[in-house]
N, C-alpha and C positions, 0 to 999 in steps of 0.2 A: 656285753662290752666288759672288758677286764678293768679292774680298779687300777688307778694310776699308782705306780711304785713310788714316785717322788712328785710332790706338788711344787711347782715353780710359780712364784708370785713376785714379779719384778715391779719395782717402783718406776715411775716415769723417767727418773734420772738414770737408773740402771738400764732401762730399755734404750734410751738415747745413746748411752755409751756403747752398748752392744751393737746397735744399728750403725754407729760411726765406725766401729771395728770392721764390720762386714762390707761397708761401702768404700772405705778408703783404699783397700788393697795393699796396705803397708804393714801387714802382720802375717805371721806364719799361717800355713794352711790349717794346722791343728787348732790354733786359737780361733780362726775364722769359722771352722766347722762347729766347734764347741759353742761359739756365740750364736750361730744359726739354730742349733738345737735348742738352746735356752730360749731364744725368741719364739720358736715354734711351740714350745711346751708352756709358755707363760699363760696362766689362767686369767690374767687381767686384760687380755686383748679382747677385741670385739666378739670373736667366735668362741672364746673360752679356752683356747689352746688345743693343740692337736693331741690325739691319743698316743699312747706309747707305741702301739702297733703302726700308726701312720708315720711316725717319725722314723 
């Protein structure tokens, strides 16, 4: 498995803000996709975050 290029460690508040962005549908597609990527890469989630290849 390749080493992660960037380590993403979100706080609970940052995670809630990004989740709100992705669920409301009132933001641009670019911002929504970026928020989804950050949420998937977050190492503080239960599974430890997705690998770079999986994202």
